[in-house]
C-alpha positions as CSV (number, residue, x, y, z in Angstrom):
1,M,-7.7,28.3,8.5
2,S,-4.9,29.4,6.1
3,E,-5.1,28.7,2.4
4,E,-2.0,26.5,2.7
5,K,-3.7,24.3,5.3
6,K,-6.8,24.1,3.2
7,Q,-4.8,22.9,0.2
8,T,-2.9,20.4,2.3
9,G,-6.1,19.0,3.6
10,K,-7.6,18.9,0.2
11,I,-4.6,17.0,-1.2
12,K,-4.7,14.5,1.7
13,A,-8.4,14.0,1.1
14,E,-7.7,13.3,-2.6
15,L,-5.1,10.7,-1.6
16,D,-7.3,9.1,0.9
17,A,-10.0,8.8,-1.9
18,E,-7.5,7.2,-4.3
19,I,-8.2,3.5,-5.1
20,V,-5.3,1.4,-4.0
21,V,-4.5,-2.3,-4.0
22,Y,-2.6,-4.2,-1.3
23,I,-0.2,-6.6,-3.1
24,G,1.7,-8.0,-0.1
25,P,1.3,-11.3,1.6
26,D,-1.9,-12.1,3.5
27,I,-1.9,-10.8,7.1
28,P,-4.7,-11.2,9.7
29,G,-7.5,-8.9,8.5
30,V,-5.9,-8.1,5.1
31,K,-5.8,-10.3,2.0
32,Q,-3.5,-9.9,-1.0
33,Y,-5.0,-8.0,-4.0
34,T,-7.7,-6.4,-2.0
35,T,-8.7,-2.9,-3.2
36,Y,-9.4,0.0,-0.9
37,N,-11.0,3.4,-1.8
38,A,-11.8,4.9,1.6
39,G,-8.4,4.5,3.4
40,L,-6.6,1.5,4.6
41,P,-7.9,-1.0,7.3
42,D,-6.6,-0.7,10.8
43,A,-4.8,-4.0,10.6
44,L,-2.8,-2.8,7.6
45,K,-2.1,0.6,9.2
46,E,-0.7,-1.2,12.3
47,K,1.5,-3.5,10.2
48,I,2.9,-0.4,8.3
49,K,3.6,1.2,11.7
50,E,5.5,-1.9,12.9
51,H,7.2,-2.5,9.5
52,P,7.2,0.6,7.3
53,F,8.2,-1.4,4.2
54,F,4.7,-2.8,4.1
55,N,3.7,0.6,2.6
56,S,5.5,-0.5,-0.5
57,F,2.8,-3.1,-1.0
58,V,0.0,-0.4,-1.3
59,V,-0.1,0.7,-4.9
60,P,-2.5,2.8,-6.9
61,V,-4.8,0.6,-9.0
62,E,-3.3,2.3,-12.2
63,K,0.1,0.9,-11.3
64,L,-1.1,-2.6,-10.4
65,A,0.1,-4.3,-13.6
66,R,3.6,-2.8,-13.2
67,A,3.8,-3.6,-9.5
68,S,2.6,-7.2,-10.0
69,A,5.3,-7.7,-12.7
70,E,7.9,-6.4,-10.4
71,L,6.7,-8.6,-7.6
72,E,7.1,-11.7,-9.9
73,R,10.6,-10.7,-11.0
74,D,13.3,-12.4,-8.9
75,G,15.7,-9.9,-7.3
76,S,13.4,-6.9,-7.7
77,A,12.9,-4.6,-4.7
78,L,9.3,-5.7,-4.3
79,S,10.2,-9.4,-4.6
80,V,12.8,-9.1,-2.0
81,L,10.5,-7.2,0.4
82,Y,7.7,-9.8,-0.2
83,R,10.0,-12.6,0.8
84,K,11.0,-10.7,3.9
85,A,7.4,-9.9,4.7
86,S,6.2,-13.5,4.2
87,G,9.2,-15.0,6.1
88,K,10.5,-17.0,3.1
């Protein structure tokens, strides 16, 4: 295996191990503000495949406060996407 592929695999593994929080609306199998540290559940992966903007609702735990504030701010990108995702 080339050194570049090893590095790419290492980076992917580090990202997969990162602790993230789902801040979008509840969907079957996934609740808002659930943390994940071993990858995303299949239900969320499928939702992201169907509607890629759902990926915007997966944020590193370190950025949760900022993302939550943006979610609450009317007219922000996350707020608009949240309304779209929740059908409001």
